[in-house]
N, C-alpha and C positions, 0 to 999 in steps of 0.2 A: 344698285348693284345686283339686286335679286328681283326676279319677276314674281309678283305676288300670286299670279294665276298658277304658275308652275309650282310655287311653294305649297299651294293648296293640294296639288297632286302629291307633292313630296311628303306631306304629313303622314301618309300611310306607310312610308318606309323610313320614318324618323330613326328607328332603332338601328337600322342598317347604316344610315349616314353617321349617326353618333358613334357607332361601332368603328367605322372607318376613321373617324376623327380621333377616337381614343387610341387606336392602333398607331395613327400618325404621331400623336403625342408620345406614345411609348418609343417610337423610332427616334424622336427628337431627344428623349432622355438617354437612350442608348448612345446616340451620337455624342452627347456631352460626356458620358462615361468614357467613350472611346477617345475623345480629345484629351481627357485627363490622363488616361493610361499612356497615350502616345507622348504627351508632354513629359511625363515622368521617365519614359524609356529614353527619349532623346537627351534630356537633362543629365541622366545618370551615365549614358554612354559617352557623351561629348565632354561633360564637365568633370565627371568623377571616374571616367574610364572603367566603368563597372563591367565585370565579367558576365558571360552569358547566363550562368546559373542565377545571378542576382536579378537579372531582368526577365528570367524565364516565366515567372508568374504573371508579369505584366503582359508579355507576348501572348501567353495562353488566354489571358483575359481579353485581349484585343481580338483574338480569333473567335472567342465565344461571343463577344459583342457583335462582331460582323455577321456571324451565323444567325444570331437572334434577330438582327436587323433584317436580314434576307427573309426569314420566316414571317416576321411581322409585316414586311412590305408585301409579301405574297397574300397574306390574309386581308390586308388592308385593300389591295386591288380587288380581290374576290368579293369582299363585303360591299365595296362601293359599286362594283359592276352588278351585283345582285340587286341593289337598290335601283340602279338605272333600268335594269331589265324589267323589274316589277312596275316601275312607273310607265315605261313604254308600253307594256302590256295593257295596263289600265287605260292609258290615254287612247291607245289604238282601239280597244273595245268600245270606249265611250264615243270615239270619233265615228266608227262604223255604225254603231247603234244610232247615232244622231243622223247620219246620212240615210239610214233605213227609215227612221221616223219622219224625216223631212219628206221622204217619198220621191217618186220619179219626176214630179213636176219641178222640184228643186234641182235634181241632177241634170235634167234636160236643159236647164238654163245656165249650167256651169260647163267649163271645159273638162272633159273626162281626164285628160292627161295631167292637168293641174291638180285635180282632186287626188289622182293616183300618186302624184309626186308628194303631196302633203301627207297622204296616208302612209307612205313608205319612207322616203328620204326625210320628210319633215319630222316625223316621229323619231326616226333614227338619230336626227340631230340633237335630240334630248339626251342621248347616251352620255356624251362627254360633259354635258351640263351638270348632270347628277353624279356621274362617276368621278369626275375630276374637279370641275369648277367649284361646286358647293363645298365639298370637304376641304379643298385647298383654301377657299375663302376663310373658313373658320381657323384652319391651321396658320394662315398668314397673320392672324391676330394672336393666337395662343403661343405658338412656338417662339416668336421674337420676345414676348413677355417672359416666357420660361427661360430663354437664353440670358436675358438681362438679369434675371434673378440669380444666376450663377456668376455672371461677370461683375455686377455692381459691387458685391462685397470684396472682391479681389482688386478691382481697379475702377474707381468711380469715374476717372477721366475718360477711359475708353467707353464706358457705359453712356456717358453724356454725348460722346461723338455718335454713338449708335442711335441714340434717341433723336438727335438733330438730323442726321442723314437718312434715317430709316423712312420717314414720311415722304422723302423726295421720290422714292420709287413709285408708290401709289399715285402721287401727284402726276408724274409723267405718264403713268399708265392710263389714267383718266383722260389726260390731255390727248394722247394718241388715240384712245378709244373713241373719242367723239368723231374723229375722222373715219376710223375703222367701221363704226356703226353704219354710216351711210353707205360705204362700199360693200359691206356685208349684206345689207338689205338689197342692194342692186344685184349682187351675186345670186341671192336666193330667188329674186324675181326672174332673173334671166334663166335660172335652172328650171323654174316652173314653166316658163314660156317654151323652153326647149322640149320639155317632156310633153306638153300639150301639142306642140307642132308634130312631134314624132308620132304620137298616138293618132292624130288626125291623118297623117300620111299613111299609117298602117291600115286604118279603117277605110280610107278612101282610095286604096291602092288600085282597085279595079277601075274606078272612074279616072284616076290619073293616067293609067295606061291607055284606056280607050280614047281619051282626048289628047293624048300625046303630051301631057303636062308633067310627067314624072321628073324630067330634068329640071324644070322650073322649080318644082317643090324641093328637089334635092338642093338647089341653090338657096332656097329659103332656109332649109335646115342648116346649110353651111353658114349662112349669115347669123342665124340664131346661135349656133354653136360657137362661132367666133366671138359674138358678144359675151357669151358665158365665159369663154377663155380669157378675154380681156378683163372682165370683172373679177375672175378668180385670181389672175395675176396681180391686179390692183390690191386685192385683199392680202395676197402673199407678200407683196412689197411692204405693206404696212406692218404685217406680222414680223418680217425680218427686221424692219426698222425698230419696231418695238423691242424685239429681243436684243438688238444691239444696244439701244439706249439703256435698257434695264441692266444688261451685263456690265456696261460701262460704269453706270452709277454704283453698282455693287463693288466692282474692282477699285474704283476711285475711293470709295469710302473705306474699303479694307486697306488700301495703300496709306491713307491718312492715319489709320490706327497703327499700321506697321511702323510708320515714321515716328510717331509719338512714343511707341513702345521701344523703338531702337534708341532714341535719344535718352530715355530713362534707363535703359540697360547700360548705356555708356556711363551715365551718371551714377549707376548703382542704386537707383531708388526703387527698383522692382526686381524680384527674383526671376531668374531665367525660366524656370519651370512655369511660373504663373504667366509670364509674358507670352511664352509659346502656347500655353493653354488658351489664352485670350485670342491670340492670332489665329489659332485653328478654329475657334468658335465664331469669330467675326463673320466669315463667309456663310456659316450656318444660320446666322441671324438674318442675313439678306436672302438666303436661298428660298424660303417659303414665299417671300414677296416677289422674287423674280419668277418663280414657278407659277404664281398666280397670274402674273403678266402674260406668261406663255399660254395659259389656259383662258385668257380673256376672250380669245376668238371663239372658244366653246360657248361662252356666255352669249356672245353676239349671235352665233348660229342658232342656239337654243331659243333665244328671245324672238328672233325673226321668224323661225318656224312656228313658235307659239302664237304669234300674232295671227297667222292664217288658221292654225288649228282651233284656237278659241273663237275666232270669227265665226267658224261653223258651229262650234259647241254652244255658243251663246245665242244662236238663233232660236226663236220660238218654234216649237213643234208640237204636233198632236200628242206625241208620246208623253211629254211632260204635262200638257194641259188637259189630257183626257180625264173624264170623270169615271172612275172605276165603280161599276155597280154590281159586279159579280156575274158568274156564269149563268145564274138563273134568269138574267135579263134577256138572254137570247130566246129562252123558251117563251117569254111574254111577247117578244117582238114578232115572232114568227107564228103566233097563233092568229088565225084569221079565217074569214069565210068569203065565199065568192061574191057576196052581195055588198059587204062593207068596204069602204075605202081603206086601203092598207098603207099605200105609199102616196104621199101628197107633196107636190111642189107648190109653194105659195109665194107668188110675186118674187121669184128668184131672179136676181141680177148677178152677173159675174163680170168682173173687170180685172184683167191681168195687170199688175202694177207696172211691169216693164213696158208693155205696149200702150197702156192708158186707154184703150178702146174697150167698150162693153162687148163682150162675147155673147152673153145671154141677156135678154131684156124681157122682164116681166113674164117669166115662165110660170104657167099655172096648169097643172093637170093632176089627176088622181089615178091610181092604179089599184085594181082589186087583186086580192090574193089569188094566185093561180092564173092570172091573165097574161097573155102574150101581146107585147106592144112593140111595134116597129118604129124606129126613128129614121126618117129619110129627109133628104134635102141636099142642096148643092154643097160642094166642099167648102168648109169654113162656116157652115151654118150654125154650128154649136152642138152637133150630135155627140161627138166624143167628149165634149166638156160636161154634158149631163152625166155621162158614164163616170167621168173622173170625180164628179161631186159625189155620186153614189158610192164610189170606191173609197171616198174619204181622203183623196189626195189633194183636193183643193176645197176651199170653203167659199160659199156664195158671198158676194160683196153685200148684197141685201136679200131680204126674204129668208125663208126657212124651208127645210125639208123635214117632213114628219113621217115617222114609221110607227104605225099603230098609235098615232097621237103623241108619240115621243119625239122630241126634236133630235134630229140626227147628230147635231154637234154635242149633245149631252150623252151620247152613247159611246162607250169605250170603243175606239177603232179596232182594237184587237178582237173584241167580242163580235163586233159587227162583221169584220172581214172573215171570221170563221164561218159565217153563214152565207158567204157569197162565193160563187164560182165565176171566174172571169176568163174568157177566151179572147185574146186580142187579135188584131189583124196579122201581126207578125209575132207569134209567141216566141219567147226566148228559151232556148234549151241550153242547159249548163253542160260543161265539158265532162260529163260522166256517162254512164251507160243509159240505154233506153229505160231499163228498170228504174234507175235512180230518178230519171226525169218524170216518169209517170207517178212515182211514189211521192213527188212533191205535193200531190193532192192529199196524201195520207201516209206519213212516214212509217206508221205502224202496220200498214197493209201487208198481208201475206202474198206469196207468189201467186196463189190461186186468185186472190182478189185483183191483183194487177193484170193477170191474163184475162179475167172476165171484163175488166174495164177496157182493155185494149180491144177485145172482141166487140163490145158494144160501140166502141169508137171506130170500128172498121179498120183497125190498125194491126190486128194480130197476124193477118196473112203476110203483110210485107215485113213485119218484125221477124217472123220465123224464117224468112228468106235471107235475112242479114247474116253475115259471117258467124257471129257468136250469138245470134238470136237476141234475147232480152239483155244480154251482157255486152252487146256491141257498143263501143264508145261512139257517141254522136259528134264529137268535136265541139269546139267553142262556138256557141250560138247555133248548134245543130248544123254545122257546115257540111256534114256528110249525108244529110237528108234533103229531100226535095221540100218545097214549100207545103205541098199537100200532106206529105208524111209528118212534117213538124206540126201542122194543124191538127192532125188526127191524134198525135201524142198529147197535144194540149187538151183535146177533148177527152182523152183518156184520163188525164189529171182531174178534169171536172167530174167525170163519172165517179172516180175514186173518192173525191171530196164529198160528193153527194149533198150539196148545199141546196136550200130551198129557193134561193134567188140566183138566177143565172143572167150574166151580162155578156153579150156577144158584140164584138166590134169589127164589122166588115170581114167576117171570118171566111167568106167565099171569094174575096177580092183577089184577082190575079190567078185563079185556078182555072184549069181547062175543064171542059164539060164533064169528062169522066171522073176527075177528082172531085169536082163540085157535086156531082150526083152522089158519090160515096159519102162526102162530107154532110150533105143535107140529110141523107138517110141516118147517119150517126146522130146528127143534131135533133132530128125528129124524135129519136129514142131518148136523147138526153133531156129534152124539154118536157117530157111527160111528167105531170104532177108537180111542176115547178113554175114559179113566177119568172117570166122571161122578158128582158128588154134587149133589143138588138138593133144595131145600126146597119144599114145596107145601101148599096147603090144598085143592087140587082133587083129589079122589079118583081121577078117571079118568086123571090123569097118572101115578098110582103104578103102574098095571098095566104101564108101560113099564120099571119097575125090576126088576133081578135080585134085589134085597133091599131091605127096608124097615126103618128104625130108627124106632121109635115113642118119642117123648120126652114126659115129663110132669113138670113142676116140676123141670127140670134133670137128670132121670134117664132112662136108657134102660129102659123097662119091657117092651118087646117087640122082637123082631127076627126076620126070616125073609122068605120069599117072599110075594108078595101072597096066594096061595092058602093057604099055611100059616097066615098071620095071620087070614084069614077063617075058617078051620077052628077056630082057637083061641078065637074068640068074645070077644076082648079089646077094648081101646080102638080098635084099627084097625077091627075089625068093627062097632063102634058108630058110628064115623065114617061108614063106608060105608052103614050102615043109616039114619043121620041124613040123609045126602045122597041117599037113595033109590037109584036104579039108575045113578047117575052113573058108578060105577066099571066098569060092564059095557061 
């Protein structure tokens, strides 16, 4: 009945849940008091023909009880909702932290829309689970017992009927729930698929329009939406069936009690006021059980969402497995000299689990502190994979990476990444201002520092020409900027971060000659005094390297200075020959 994983999250809001239950019990007690007062009023009016003044006190009592019930119901709802909000906030933070700790390699292998649906709709599905289902589950046990405690001393026969018929409601609820569980899971899965398809369509809108496939994709969305509608209607049918069965069982059981009470009233074996008191209380005995049945779908929705949420939360990640050594570790790691090996790859292999093929094979090289190394090779040779290993987003299948003789896997990723600046081929700009995006390199940087970084990145001139200058909003993903402008803002981030290790991944790819020239000027300034590893397909950028590693099919087949490799007449020389005099 309860998901143990969700209950672990619920332990932090136990006092709120218990508070909501306590208020629910208070409402039940007031209901019993109201039933007693109402039975006395009816008995005195119809049997004793009592005047208004005689029953005035009872009527005022009933009004006071109704008012108190409304107040308690309000605070019960507020308390339960507060518990749900706190749990959702906690789960959402943990979920997003886990996604961040798993890194871009994990996100790249998942459908963005499905993850987004889990982070939003999935976590929202926990609301009714904690605000309604859990408190009601406890009340469904306590309130019937409390009601029996008042009925049994007055009429044991009616109490026995309640004891016998009461368990029938949970029995039918569980029976129907088995069918509902499967349908609810199908509904959740179809919602995730629909979200993923819709996000795919938005992200690929340009491609769909260019190839004239937008109508086809709209038809796909239509089919997925129709599947979601059908699954939702299936769940609703079961929910209505469940409500009907539970209401029928409650009404039938109450009718049995009414018949037995009527027979004994005719025989004169039970006072009218007591019979009416029991008759009013009988539906209240079944009400918590029927309400629990109505909230059973909240349990299914919460559990189905939790399956996907905890599937992600229970994945191993570097954040949980990292060895925290302290901030002083970075000082040791980045002390080096130009003669000693500083970064070493020793027999590194990399195999992605999904593909099963080795991406890197027996990679061995050393890098001296302050050295510039270029990684070149055909597409898919493994250049970007080496950078991903250095960024800590993936772990080698075999071998090890050493930083100043310290194994990289034993270094806190948080500390390691503080000392790395990374400029990717397509830097991502967030939907904030130019200033905000440059400040990603150093959130505490002053305006003066930001402007200086932009100037060094050859970005200040075009930024000042924007409508609001540094306060101009760049749009999601930097949609309002050109590729070259986005690259220079990313380089500005790197200047502002001022890290000793610089990783560059195809940063000049796709740029025209003018933009490339400006970018290379900015990069030349950025590389001063730093250890640099960069990947490129542009041969003229390799002449800036102290050493070149040539990769092919996951292996290093050549390494040396640009001139040495030209003299060797190997793959590098063929690349230069293919691209003409570009390297000169």
